[in-house]
C-alpha positions as CSV (number, residue, x, y, z in Angstrom):
1,X,-35.8,-10.3,-41.4
2,X,-32.8,-12.0,-43.3
3,X,-31.8,-15.6,-42.3
4,X,-28.5,-15.5,-40.6
5,X,-26.4,-16.6,-37.4
6,X,-27.6,-17.2,-33.8
7,X,-24.7,-15.9,-31.5
8,X,-24.6,-16.1,-27.8
9,X,-24.1,-12.0,-26.2
10,X,-21.9,-13.2,-22.9
11,X,-22.9,-11.0,-20.1
12,X,-20.1,-11.1,-17.0
13,X,-19.5,-14.8,-14.9
14,X,-16.7,-13.9,-13.4
15,X,-15.3,-12.0,-10.2
16,X,-11.9,-11.8,-10.1
17,X,-10.4,-10.1,-6.1
18,X,-7.3,-9.2,-4.7
19,X,-6.4,-10.4,-1.3
20,X,-5.1,-8.6,1.1
21,X,-7.2,-5.9,2.4
22,X,-9.5,-7.4,0.1
23,X,-10.7,-10.3,1.4
24,X,-8.4,-11.2,4.2
25,X,-7.1,-8.5,7.0
26,X,-4.3,-8.1,9.3
27,X,-4.3,-7.6,12.9
28,X,-1.9,-5.0,12.8
29,X,-4.2,-2.6,13.9
30,X,-6.3,-4.7,16.1
31,X,-2.7,-4.9,18.2
32,X,-2.2,-1.7,18.0
33,X,-6.1,-0.9,19.1
34,X,-5.1,-3.6,22.3
35,X,-1.8,-2.3,23.2
36,X,-2.5,1.6,23.5
37,X,-5.8,1.6,24.1
38,X,-7.3,3.7,20.6
39,X,-10.5,2.5,18.4
40,X,-10.0,0.3,16.2
41,X,-12.1,1.6,13.6
42,X,-9.2,5.1,14.2
43,X,-6.0,2.0,14.2
44,X,-7.7,1.0,10.9
45,X,-8.3,4.2,9.3
46,X,-4.0,5.1,10.6
47,X,-3.0,1.8,9.0
48,X,-4.7,2.3,6.3
49,X,-3.6,5.9,5.7
50,X,0.0,4.9,6.1
51,X,0.0,2.1,4.2
52,X,-1.5,3.5,1.0
53,X,1.1,6.2,1.4
54,X,4.4,4.0,0.5
55,X,1.8,2.3,-2.0
56,X,2.2,4.9,-3.6
57,X,5.8,6.6,-3.0
58,X,7.4,4.0,-1.9
59,X,5.9,0.3,-3.6
60,X,9.0,-1.5,-3.3
61,X,9.7,-0.6,0.2
62,X,6.2,-1.3,1.5
63,X,5.4,-4.5,-0.7
64,X,9.1,-6.3,0.3
65,X,9.1,-4.2,3.7
66,X,13.1,-3.8,3.4
67,X,15.2,-1.5,4.7
68,X,14.5,1.2,7.8
69,X,10.0,0.8,6.7
70,X,9.1,-0.5,10.3
71,X,10.5,1.7,11.9
72,X,8.9,4.9,9.0
73,X,6.2,3.5,9.3
74,X,5.6,3.1,13.0
75,X,6.5,7.0,13.3
76,X,4.0,8.0,10.7
77,X,1.1,5.5,12.7
78,X,2.2,7.4,16.2
79,X,1.6,11.0,15.1
80,X,-1.3,10.0,13.0
81,X,-2.8,8.4,16.4
82,X,-1.1,10.6,18.5
83,X,0.1,7.6,20.4
84,X,2.3,8.7,23.7
85,X,5.0,4.9,22.8
86,X,7.9,4.5,21.9
87,X,8.1,4.3,18.4
88,X,10.1,0.7,18.3
89,X,7.6,-0.8,20.4
90,X,4.9,0.8,17.6
91,X,7.7,-1.0,14.7
92,X,7.3,-4.3,16.3
93,X,3.5,-4.3,14.8
94,X,4.5,-2.8,11.1
95,X,5.1,-6.8,9.8
96,X,2.4,-9.1,9.1
97,X,3.3,-12.5,9.9
98,X,1.8,-15.7,7.8
99,X,-0.1,-16.8,10.7
100,X,-1.7,-12.9,11.2
101,X,-3.8,-12.9,8.4
102,X,-7.6,-13.7,8.6
103,X,-10.8,-13.4,6.4
104,X,-12.6,-10.2,6.2
105,X,-16.2,-10.9,8.0
106,X,-18.2,-10.9,5.0
107,X,-15.9,-12.4,3.1
108,X,-16.6,-15.9,2.7
109,X,-20.7,-15.2,2.5
110,X,-19.8,-12.8,-0.3
111,X,-17.9,-15.2,-1.9
112,X,-20.7,-17.9,-1.7
113,X,-23.0,-15.0,-2.4
114,X,-21.5,-14.9,-5.8
115,X,-21.3,-18.6,-6.9
116,X,-24.9,-19.3,-5.9
117,X,-25.9,-16.0,-8.9
118,X,-23.8,-18.2,-10.9
119,X,-20.4,-17.0,-11.3
120,X,-16.7,-18.2,-10.9
121,X,-14.7,-16.4,-8.4
122,X,-11.1,-16.3,-9.0
123,X,-7.9,-14.0,-6.9
124,X,-5.3,-12.2,-8.4
125,X,-3.3,-10.9,-5.9
126,X,0.8,-9.6,-5.4
127,X,2.3,-12.2,-3.5
128,X,5.7,-13.6,-2.2
129,X,5.3,-17.2,-2.7
130,X,3.6,-17.8,0.8
131,X,0.7,-16.7,-1.1
132,X,-0.8,-20.0,-1.8
133,X,-0.4,-21.1,1.7
134,X,-2.1,-18.4,3.3
135,X,-5.3,-18.7,1.4
136,X,-5.6,-22.0,1.7
137,X,-5.3,-22.2,5.2
138,X,-8.3,-19.5,4.8
139,X,-10.1,-22.2,3.1
140,X,-9.9,-19.0,-0.1
141,X,-9.0,-21.7,-2.4
142,X,-12.6,-23.2,-1.9
143,X,-14.4,-20.7,-3.5
144,X,-11.5,-19.7,-6.0
145,X,-11.7,-21.3,-8.9
146,X,-8.2,-20.5,-9.8
147,X,-5.6,-18.3,-7.6
148,X,-3.4,-16.3,-9.1
149,X,0.4,-14.7,-7.2
150,X,3.0,-12.6,-9.1
151,X,5.7,-14.9,-7.1
152,X,4.1,-18.0,-9.0
153,X,3.9,-16.0,-12.4
154,X,6.7,-13.6,-12.7
155,X,3.5,-10.8,-13.6
156,X,3.1,-8.2,-10.4
157,X,0.1,-5.6,-10.3
158,X,-0.7,-3.4,-11.8
159,X,0.6,-5.3,-15.3
160,X,-2.2,-6.3,-17.4
161,X,-0.4,-9.5,-17.8
162,X,-1.2,-11.1,-14.3
163,X,-4.9,-10.0,-14.7
164,X,-4.9,-12.0,-18.4
165,X,-3.5,-14.9,-17.1
166,X,-6.6,-15.4,-14.8
167,X,-9.1,-14.6,-17.5
168,X,-7.2,-17.5,-19.7
169,X,-6.8,-20.1,-17.4
170,X,-11.2,-19.5,-16.7
171,X,-11.4,-19.4,-20.3
172,X,-13.1,-16.0,-19.8
173,X,-12.8,-12.9,-21.7
174,X,-12.0,-9.4,-19.9
175,X,-15.7,-7.7,-20.4
176,X,-16.9,-11.1,-19.0
177,X,-15.1,-10.6,-15.5
178,X,-14.8,-7.5,-12.7
179,X,-12.3,-7.3,-10.1
180,X,-12.2,-6.3,-7.1
181,X,-9.6,-5.0,-5.1
182,X,-8.3,-1.9,-2.4
183,X,-5.8,-0.6,-3.7
184,X,-6.2,2.1,-6.7
185,X,-2.4,2.0,-8.5
186,X,-2.7,-1.1,-8.7
187,X,-6.2,-2.8,-8.8
188,X,-7.8,-0.2,-10.8
189,X,-5.6,0.9,-12.9
190,X,-4.0,-2.5,-13.9
191,X,-7.7,-4.2,-14.4
192,X,-8.3,-1.2,-16.8
193,X,-5.6,-2.0,-18.4
194,X,-6.4,-5.8,-19.0
195,X,-9.8,-4.3,-20.0
196,X,-11.8,-5.2,-16.7
197,X,-14.4,-3.2,-15.2
198,X,-12.3,-2.9,-11.4
199,X,-14.7,-2.1,-8.5
200,X,-12.5,-0.3,-5.3
201,X,-13.5,-1.4,-1.5
202,X,-12.4,1.8,0.8
203,X,-13.9,0.4,3.8
204,X,-12.4,3.4,5.6
205,X,-14.2,5.7,3.9
206,X,-12.7,9.0,4.6
207,X,-9.8,9.1,2.9
208,X,-9.2,10.5,-0.6
209,X,-9.2,8.2,-3.6
210,X,-8.0,9.4,-7.1
211,X,-9.9,7.3,-8.7
212,X,-13.5,8.9,-6.8
213,X,-15.9,9.4,-9.7
214,X,-14.3,7.4,-11.9
215,X,-14.5,3.8,-10.6
216,X,-17.1,2.1,-8.4
217,X,-16.7,2.5,-5.1
218,X,-18.1,0.6,-2.1
219,X,-17.6,0.7,1.6
220,X,-17.5,-3.8,2.0
221,X,-17.1,-6.8,-0.4
222,X,-21.3,-6.4,0.2
223,X,-21.3,-3.7,-1.9
224,X,-19.7,-6.1,-4.8
225,X,-23.1,-8.1,-5.3
226,X,-24.3,-5.0,-7.0
227,X,-22.6,-4.7,-9.6
228,X,-22.9,-8.8,-10.0
229,X,-26.4,-9.4,-10.9
230,X,-27.9,-13.0,-11.3
231,X,-26.0,-14.8,-13.9
232,X,-28.7,-15.5,-16.8
233,X,-29.0,-17.5,-19.9
234,X,-27.3,-15.8,-22.5
235,X,-29.2,-14.2,-25.2
236,X,-29.1,-14.9,-28.3
237,X,-29.3,-12.1,-31.3
238,X,-29.3,-13.4,-35.5
239,X,-26.5,-11.9,-37.5
240,X,-26.7,-11.7,-41.1
241,X,-24.3,-13.8,-42.9
């Protein structure tokens, strides 16, 4: 074999996550279930279905909660769940305050497992300036080497710049990263535009996704571990000069 220089073939070593409804979740479904006597899984399915409707068709009003969002959200949730309730009472649950966010049950264990496997974890989220405070309150800063929020950097998903900004902070290339999110339009499309392999979390499992069949789907964050095998020392390949 001709003499040559040795270069390392680098494998994936970074896992970036969306925050809302991926690593953390709001309290609306639980409050719906408690207040109106419905099953929590049914309430969660209804909330996700309505949120995704707004994500797809009226993303700005969904993200910022302006106009008559709360009432329209309540009408749709009420119809899906068949509630005999005042829609104005349901509308009180439409917004999730900063203090209402909680970690997904398996999130901390999965983040710890990824770190133990040799991965660096990070956060890339479309969120207001409150995002960093919420993440710190929940302890995400203990697991995430970088936390990138759209309101702080001036880009929002699906723009590739918000992803490449996080990679630049980590000194990583797109092919070295996975991106995990729950929204096909922002998370899958955005990650692909940045050259990152996306993994889509579908906790409900009942709702069709346009990306079904062309995107890895997992039911919860435990499924991500199958796409993030333990990091091993990069092999070297001799390349002739």
